[in-house]
SEGU-46514 format. One record per residue (C-alpha): residue in one letter; y, x, z. Coordinates in steps of 0.05 Angstrom, whole numbers. Example, Ala and Ser with C-alpha at 12.3 -4.5 7.8 and 13.67 -1.06 7.14 Angstrom:
// residues 2
> res,Y,X,Z
> A,-90,246,156
> S,-21,273,143
This chain:
// residues 339
> res,Y,X,Z
> X,795,-493,-451
> X,866,-498,-422
> X,849,-536,-368
> X,798,-476,-348
> X,850,-420,-356
> X,900,-455,-317
> X,841,-469,-261
> X,827,-392,-262
> X,899,-375,-254
> X,902,-412,-188
> X,902,-359,-127
> X,845,-398,-85
> X,793,-418,-151
> X,806,-343,-170
> X,792,-306,-93
> X,729,-352,-94
> X,701,-329,-168
> X,721,-255,-134
> X,678,-267,-79
> X,621,-302,-106
> X,612,-240,-164
> X,617,-185,-105
> X,560,-225,-62
> X,518,-228,-124
> X,533,-158,-139
> X,519,-129,-74
> X,456,-175,-53
> X,416,-170,-130
> X,438,-115,-162
> X,442,-68,-100
> X,399,-98,-58
> X,335,-119,-101
> X,354,-69,-156
> X,382,-2,-130
> X,364,-2,-56
> X,307,-53,-57
> X,269,-49,10
> X,211,-11,15
> X,154,7,62
> X,125,70,67
> X,72,115,111
> X,48,52,124
> X,-22,47,177
> X,-80,-10,187
> X,-32,-50,233
> X,6,-65,160
> X,-62,-87,126
> X,-79,-165,124
> X,-121,-192,179
> X,-186,-194,133
> X,-178,-111,115
> X,-157,-103,190
> X,-231,-130,210
> X,-261,-89,155
> X,-223,-26,180
> X,-255,-45,255
> X,-324,-54,235
> X,-315,8,200
> X,-290,41,262
> X,-343,17,304
> X,-398,39,261
> X,-366,111,262
> X,-363,117,326
> X,-437,98,347
> X,-460,140,298
> X,-416,204,317
> X,-388,192,393
> X,-323,217,381
> X,-274,186,421
> X,-212,221,403
> X,-218,205,335
> X,-238,140,361
> X,-179,128,400
> X,-135,153,339
> X,-165,95,295
> X,-164,42,348
> X,-91,48,367
> X,-72,51,290
> X,-89,-25,292
> X,-26,-46,327
> X,-25,-96,384
> X,-78,-143,345
> X,-138,-90,360
> X,-155,-121,423
> X,-156,-199,389
> X,-190,-176,329
> X,-248,-140,376
> X,-260,-204,416
> X,-261,-249,353
> X,-311,-202,312
> X,-379,-223,292
> X,-439,-179,276
> X,-440,-213,202
> X,-374,-197,185
> X,-393,-129,195
> X,-465,-134,174
> X,-500,-113,232
> X,-568,-132,252
> X,-550,-155,324
> X,-488,-165,369
> X,-505,-92,406
> X,-459,-50,372
> X,-392,-96,380
> X,-418,-112,454
> X,-429,-35,466
> X,-358,-16,434
> X,-317,-79,476
> X,-347,-38,538
> X,-327,28,524
> X,-258,-12,503
> X,-261,-35,575
> X,-267,29,618
> X,-222,79,566
> X,-167,34,535
> X,-124,-20,583
> X,-73,-68,550
> X,-11,-20,579
> X,-40,35,535
> X,-46,11,474
> X,12,36,425
> X,28,34,349
> X,16,102,325
> X,69,140,309
> X,53,149,246
> X,82,74,234
> X,152,106,267
> X,175,128,195
> X,168,63,157
> X,213,32,205
> X,262,83,211
> X,257,86,129
> X,272,17,122
> X,332,22,168
> X,359,78,120
> X,347,46,63
> X,377,-24,81
> X,436,4,122
> X,482,21,51
> X,465,-45,22
> X,484,-87,91
> X,549,-44,99
> X,565,-59,20
> X,566,-125,34
> X,600,-137,102
> X,656,-97,60
> X,659,-140,0
> X,659,-201,49
> X,713,-171,82
> X,749,-155,21
> X,742,-222,-9
> X,770,-250,47
> X,830,-205,51
> X,834,-217,-26
> X,837,-295,-13
> X,891,-290,46
> X,933,-247,-1
> X,929,-290,-60
> X,944,-348,-21
> X,1005,-321,10
> X,1040,-294,-57
> X,1018,-344,-107
> X,1069,-314,-158
> X,1026,-248,-162
> X,1009,-235,-232
> X,940,-216,-266
> X,946,-149,-267
> X,973,-145,-199
> X,907,-181,-180
> X,865,-139,-221
> X,890,-74,-184
> X,885,-103,-120
> X,804,-125,-129
> X,796,-48,-152
> X,829,-32,-84
> X,782,-66,-45
> X,722,-47,-81
> X,676,13,-67
> X,695,73,-108
> X,647,89,-168
> X,627,156,-137
> X,592,124,-87
> X,525,104,-123
> X,522,176,-146
> X,515,210,-80
> X,459,258,-75
> X,433,237,-14
> X,412,160,-47
> X,342,151,-75
> X,332,150,-142
> X,309,84,-161
> X,268,108,-222
> X,226,148,-165
> X,215,104,-117
> X,181,44,-174
> X,138,108,-196
> X,114,121,-121
> X,109,44,-110
> X,31,25,-119
> X,25,-38,-168
> X,-40,-47,-130
> X,-82,-43,-69
> X,-150,-42,-58
> X,-212,-33,-3
> X,-275,-13,-31
> X,-337,-10,19
> X,-409,9,17
> X,-454,-3,72
> X,-536,11,65
> X,-572,-42,60
> X,-530,-76,-8
> X,-576,-60,-52
> X,-541,-97,-111
> X,-470,-62,-96
> X,-424,-80,-146
> X,-350,-88,-126
> X,-297,-97,-184
> X,-221,-111,-176
> X,-176,-139,-224
> X,-105,-98,-234
> X,-53,-146,-255
> X,22,-138,-258
> X,75,-163,-212
> X,88,-220,-264
> X,13,-236,-265
> X,-4,-205,-325
> X,-81,-174,-332
> X,-74,-97,-337
> X,-144,-71,-320
> X,-203,-65,-271
> X,-235,-21,-230
> X,-292,-20,-184
> X,-345,15,-147
> X,-423,11,-157
> X,-490,41,-146
> X,-506,101,-196
> X,-569,130,-175
> X,-615,131,-107
> X,-673,169,-83
> X,-738,153,-49
> X,-777,95,-42
> X,-776,30,0
> X,-727,-17,24
> X,-669,-10,33
> X,-647,28,-27
> X,-625,107,-2
> X,-563,107,-53
> X,-546,183,-67
> X,-486,171,-119
> X,-437,120,-131
> X,-402,98,-195
> X,-322,97,-195
> X,-303,64,-256
> X,-226,44,-282
> X,-212,0,-347
> X,-149,-6,-382
> X,-140,-57,-430
> X,-95,-13,-475
> X,-150,47,-471
> X,-205,43,-518
> X,-242,88,-468
> X,-260,69,-392
> X,-245,123,-336
> X,-309,140,-300
> X,-332,187,-239
> X,-398,196,-208
> X,-381,202,-126
> X,-447,251,-105
> X,-477,263,-41
> X,-480,335,-21
> X,-546,331,-39
> X,-543,300,-107
> X,-492,350,-123
> X,-534,415,-98
> X,-593,390,-134
> X,-599,406,-206
> X,-639,356,-242
> X,-600,299,-208
> X,-538,335,-224
> X,-553,346,-291
> X,-576,267,-303
> X,-506,241,-265
> X,-460,279,-309
> X,-471,238,-369
> X,-453,177,-333
> X,-384,212,-313
> X,-349,268,-278
> X,-386,291,-222
> X,-347,289,-148
> X,-373,318,-88
> X,-360,271,-38
> X,-321,289,26
> X,-291,254,87
> X,-223,243,73
> X,-224,275,1
> X,-171,249,-49
> X,-179,236,-121
> X,-143,213,-183
> X,-170,173,-241
> X,-124,164,-305
> X,-133,120,-374
> X,-65,114,-422
> X,-28,65,-379
> X,-58,66,-308
> X,-62,119,-250
> X,-117,110,-189
> X,-116,145,-137
> X,-172,141,-83
> X,-180,168,-15
> X,-246,169,33
> X,-237,130,89
> X,-304,134,124
> X,-366,171,98
> X,-426,167,141
> X,-501,197,116
> X,-560,164,135
> X,-622,192,175
> X,-695,197,160
> X,-747,236,122
> X,-708,248,64
> X,-669,314,48
> X,-604,324,99
> X,-541,293,70
> X,-579,258,12
> X,-557,183,17
> X,-510,152,44
> X,-505,101,103
> X,-431,76,96
> X,-379,99,48
> X,-302,62,46
> X,-244,83,6
> X,-180,59,4
> X,-154,48,-71
> X,-80,53,-105
> X,-68,36,-177
> X,1,55,-205
> X,28,41,-275
> X,45,105,-314
> X,120,113,-334
> X,128,131,-409
């Protein structure tokens, strides 16, 4: 113990320990705890390649049906600089197309209306990089300040080896950042940031012809603990013949800490207005009239699910108008409730 005390009293050792503690505090406590790097306002360009290809399939199908070039260009540019490579490597089987006609047609349109010089990342991605820069800047400045202060302290201790422990402590306090820096009202609230960050994100997509459609996703914590599941499946179809004409889909959220499973029935416009169908489906869950861009929330004891309708296309045929889905894509985010 005496050897340890005498070793700590040496200026070089004491300065090295102070520098190490400052780096750990700056990188671990501030960098990962107080000011963690976060992504906000993401776009399809930030998705993994599998989800980008699924998004591109949805884009092509929507354009072939609706022929809305303005909407197509916005969605196309949101894929970023990788959109051309994704389109070149896309196959009909990935999009569940019966032939290569839709993809070839879209490639032809892209060659006419889009050139490489005009492909840009959408403005929606700008706030994300800006937010990251603003969030990371205080951490970077604090680390540089800590390293500089540690270097100055080491130099002073080396020149003044006879300085007493009280003077050393006072010098360290002068070189650190004041406590009121952490109480600045402009700094983000760490608890608020944790509330807004989704624990898991999924894309659920139904397409006509998937007569046995039943998609589910496991919800796990950051440590790998199983917390529950969510999913989307067929609730009701109308008409006869193949493929099924799905008029309603069932969205569910299972929480291992809750005795009940939350359920919503996503109805087509016809199903929602038809009294007989509506009454039959109410028994399965809360009815929701589904619309393009719609946002809805489901909650259990410890989980909150937020879903957004990314794409909605009704099928056409002898059945009533807007009575069955040709395609429905949902973006799903799951949050852990803070009690």
